[in-house]
C-alpha positions in Angstrom: 113.5 163.2 9.1 114.9 159.8 8.2 112.1 158.0 10.0 109.5 160.1 8.0 111.2 159.2 4.7 111.3 155.5 5.6 107.5 155.6 6.4 106.9 157.3 3.1 108.8 154.6 1.2 106.7 151.9 2.7 107.0 148.8 4.8 108.9 146.8 2.1 111.9 149.1 2.3 114.0 148.1 5.4 114.9 150.9 7.8 117.1 150.3 10.9 117.1 153.2 13.4 120.2 153.3 15.6 121.0 154.9 19.0 124.5 156.3 19.8 124.8 154.3 23.0 124.2 151.1 21.0 127.3 151.7 19.0 129.6 152.7 21.9 129.3 149.4 23.8 132.1 147.7 25.7 130.9 144.1 24.8 130.8 144.4 21.0 133.1 146.2 18.5 131.7 149.3 16.8 132.4 147.8 13.4 130.3 144.7 14.2 127.3 146.7 15.3 127.6 149.0 12.2 127.9 146.0 9.9 124.9 144.2 11.4 122.8 147.3 11.0 124.0 147.8 7.4 123.0 144.2 6.7 119.5 144.8 8.3 119.1 147.9 6.1 120.0 146.2 2.8 116.9 144.5 1.3 116.5 141.9 -1.3 113.5 141.0 -3.4 113.5 137.4 -4.4 111.1 136.5 -7.2 110.5 132.8 -7.8 108.3 131.1 -10.4 106.7 128.0 -8.7 104.6 125.3 -10.3 101.8 124.5 -7.9 98.7 122.5 -7.6 95.9 124.3 -5.8 92.3 123.3 -5.1 89.7 121.7 -2.8 90.5 118.2 -1.8 87.7 115.9 -3.2 89.6 112.6 -2.6 92.3 111.5 -0.2 93.1 107.8 -0.5 96.3 106.2 0.7 97.2 103.1 -1.4 98.7 100.3 0.7 101.1 97.6 -0.4 102.6 94.7 1.5 105.5 95.9 3.7 109.0 94.9 2.8 109.9 94.4 6.4 109.6 90.6 6.9 106.0 90.6 5.5 104.3 92.0 8.5 101.8 94.8 8.1 101.3 97.1 5.2 103.1 100.2 4.0 101.7 103.1 2.0 103.1 103.0 -1.5 101.4 106.1 -2.8 98.6 108.6 -2.2 95.8 109.5 -4.6 94.5 113.0 -4.1 91.7 114.7 -6.0 91.8 118.5 -6.4 88.9 120.6 -7.7 88.8 124.3 -8.8 86.3 126.4 -10.6 87.8 125.4 -14.0 88.7 121.7 -13.5 89.3 118.6 -11.6 92.6 116.7 -11.4 93.7 113.5 -9.7 97.3 113.2 -8.5 99.4 110.2 -7.4 101.8 111.4 -4.7 104.8 110.0 -2.8 104.1 108.5 0.6 106.3 111.2 2.3 103.9 113.8 1.1 101.1 111.8 2.9 103.0 112.3 6.1 103.0 116.1 5.7 99.3 115.9 4.7 98.6 114.2 8.1 100.7 116.8 10.0 98.6 119.6 8.4 95.4 117.6 9.3 94.0 117.9 5.8 90.6 116.4 5.1 88.2 116.2 2.2 86.8 119.6 1.7 89.9 121.6 2.6 91.6 123.9 0.2 95.3 123.1 -0.1 98.4 124.4 -1.9 100.9 121.8 -3.1 104.3 122.8 -4.5 105.4 120.6 -7.3 109.2 120.9 -6.9 109.6 120.7 -3.1 106.5 118.6 -2.4 105.5 120.9 0.5 101.8 121.0 1.3 100.0 123.9 3.0 96.4 124.0 4.2 94.8 127.3 3.1 91.5 126.7 4.9 88.2 125.0 4.6 86.2 125.4 1.4 83.4 128.0 1.9 80.8 125.5 0.5 81.0 123.8 3.9 80.4 127.0 5.8 77.6 127.1 8.3 75.6 129.9 9.8 77.3 130.0 13.2 78.7 133.3 14.4 81.8 131.8 16.0 83.7 129.0 14.4 87.3 127.6 14.6 87.6 127.0 10.9 88.8 129.6 8.4 86.6 129.4 5.2 88.1 130.3 1.9 86.6 130.4 -1.6 87.1 127.6 -4.2 90.3 128.5 -6.1 89.8 130.0 -9.6 91.5 128.8 -12.7 93.1 125.5 -13.4 94.4 123.1 -10.8 98.0 123.2 -12.1 99.3 126.8 -12.1 102.5 128.7 -12.4 102.6 131.3 -9.7 105.2 134.0 -9.1 106.1 134.3 -5.4 107.8 137.6 -4.3 109.7 137.5 -1.0 111.2 140.6 0.6 114.2 139.8 2.9 117.2 141.5 4.3 120.8 140.3 4.4 120.4 139.9 8.1 117.5 137.6 7.7 119.6 135.4 5.3 122.4 135.4 7.9 120.1 134.3 10.6 118.6 131.6 8.4 122.0 130.2 7.5 123.4 130.4 11.0 120.6 128.2 12.4 119.9 125.5 9.9 116.4 124.0 10.4 116.7 121.1 8.0 116.3 121.2 4.3 117.5 124.1 2.3 118.2 126.9 4.8 117.2 129.9 2.8 114.1 128.1 1.4 113.0 127.0 4.9 113.0 130.6 5.9 110.7 131.6 3.1 
């Protein structure tokens, strides 16, 4: 009966089925198992308003300056990136650390990207469908050119349980622990 009700409520409502032999274990206390299952069954909905830049990359130019380390070589002082959507074009000057994450994501001209203004995180959404070819099998995922302006305010809704938050805070992965989980 409880399983049927949980399916009726949907996948966003956490449900944690338990077996009696799971509770009566010699290794772990009963209260610990019950508490863990309670925390898995309590869900949180986190709504966050993010300012983002989204669009097709039209330009990706690292600006080099003389290195401060004894004058040898050059260091990247900033990155100029051009983004295009259906309603506009915008050119951004970004920090060199963002350029490192752009290189990790293997972003090229023609890719559709999502750049968070506050955290500076960059995500590659896919290749713009303008570059799509007529092959049946391809490695690229083609996405349409984003609609609206390049700079947007987007509401992101995340459904997590208390157990997910516990796990994220128990194993820090660098940066803000809860945010890195999202």
